Structure formats: structure tokens, C-alpha cells
C-alpha positions as CSV (number, residue, x, y, z in Angstrom):
1,M,-1.9,-4.8,32.1
2,A,-3.9,-1.6,32.5
3,N,-6.4,-1.3,35.4
4,I,-8.4,1.6,34.2
5,K,-11.4,0.8,31.9
6,S,-10.5,3.5,29.3
7,A,-6.9,2.3,29.1
8,K,-8.1,-1.3,28.6
9,K,-10.4,-0.1,25.8
10,R,-7.5,1.8,24.2
11,I,-5.4,-1.3,24.1
12,L,-8.2,-3.3,22.4
13,V,-8.9,-0.5,19.9
14,T,-5.1,-0.1,19.1
15,E,-4.9,-3.9,18.4
16,V,-7.8,-3.7,16.0
17,K,-6.4,-0.7,14.2
18,A,-2.9,-2.2,14.0
19,A,-4.3,-5.3,12.4
20,R,-6.3,-3.3,9.9
21,N,-3.3,-1.2,9.0
22,K,-1.1,-4.3,8.6
23,A,-3.6,-5.9,6.2
24,I,-3.8,-2.7,4.1
25,K,0.0,-2.4,4.0
26,S,0.3,-6.0,3.0
27,K,-2.1,-5.5,0.0
28,V,-0.1,-2.5,-1.1
29,K,3.2,-4.3,-0.9
30,T,1.7,-7.2,-2.9
31,A,0.5,-4.9,-5.6
32,V,3.9,-3.1,-5.8
33,K,5.7,-6.5,-6.0
34,K,3.5,-7.4,-9.0
35,V,4.5,-4.2,-10.8
36,D,8.2,-4.8,-10.0
37,A,7.9,-8.4,-11.3
38,A,6.2,-7.3,-14.5
39,V,8.9,-4.6,-15.0
40,A,11.7,-7.2,-14.4
41,A,10.1,-9.5,-16.9
42,S,9.9,-6.6,-19.4
43,D,6.1,-7.3,-19.9
44,K,4.7,-3.9,-20.7
45,E,1.0,-4.8,-20.8
46,A,1.2,-6.7,-17.4
47,A,3.2,-3.8,-15.9
48,V,0.6,-1.3,-17.0
49,A,-2.3,-3.4,-15.6
50,A,-0.4,-4.0,-12.3
51,L,0.5,-0.3,-12.1
52,K,-3.2,0.6,-12.3
53,A,-4.1,-1.9,-9.6
54,A,-1.2,-0.7,-7.4
55,T,-2.2,2.9,-7.8
56,I,-5.8,2.1,-6.7
57,E,-4.5,0.2,-3.6
58,L,-2.2,3.0,-2.7
59,G,-5.1,5.5,-3.0
60,K,-7.3,3.4,-0.8
61,A,-4.5,3.2,1.8
62,T,-4.0,6.9,1.7
63,S,-7.7,7.7,2.1
64,K,-7.8,5.4,5.2
65,G,-4.9,7.2,6.7
66,V,-2.4,4.4,6.5
67,Y,0.0,6.3,4.2
68,H,0.7,10.0,4.0
69,A,-0.3,11.6,0.7
70,N,3.2,12.5,-0.2
71,T,4.4,8.9,0.4
72,T,1.7,7.6,-1.9
73,S,2.6,10.2,-4.5
74,R,6.3,9.2,-4.4
75,K,5.6,5.5,-4.6
76,V,3.2,5.9,-7.6
77,S,5.6,8.2,-9.3
78,R,8.5,5.7,-9.0
79,L,6.4,2.8,-10.2
80,A,5.1,4.8,-13.2
81,A,8.6,5.9,-14.1
82,A,9.8,2.2,-14.0
83,V,6.8,1.2,-16.2
84,N,7.4,4.1,-18.6
85,K,11.0,3.0,-19.2
86,L,9.8,-0.2,-20.7
87,D,9.6,-0.3,-24.5
């Protein structure tokens, strides 16, 4: 355990930020799983709705610094490609 006051504070702040990032990543993963499930079920309408929700969650995660912009772009692109293959 740290003895210096600033080091103790850093430990606490890091725990709070890690918990926040974990919650945000969990929301993103859930949204992505919903898109994948809709694609697997070949349900175009549900897939499009889930894709929109997932895109919003990914955008929020990026704006908060949890994901890099290119990572978000790649994930959205792959999800959109999977949804667009449905007919």
C-alpha cells in the first residue's frame, strides 16, 4: 500500500475510472451481442434496430475515451456489413 497521499489518491481514482470503463465496455458488448443474435436469427428489422443502438453505445464509449476512434469505426463497419448481408 502506498504511503504518500497523492499515491493513495491515484489508487482510488484509478479504481473509480476502471469501474466506469468496465461498465461502459459491458454496455457496448451487450449491444454488439444483440446485433449478432439478430443477424444469426436472420431478423432484418431487429438487426437494424440493434445496429442503431450499438452504434450509439459505441459512439458514447468513444467520446468518453474508452475506445479509440478507429476501433469504434472498425466495429461499426463490421456490424453494418453483417446487417447489410441480410436479405
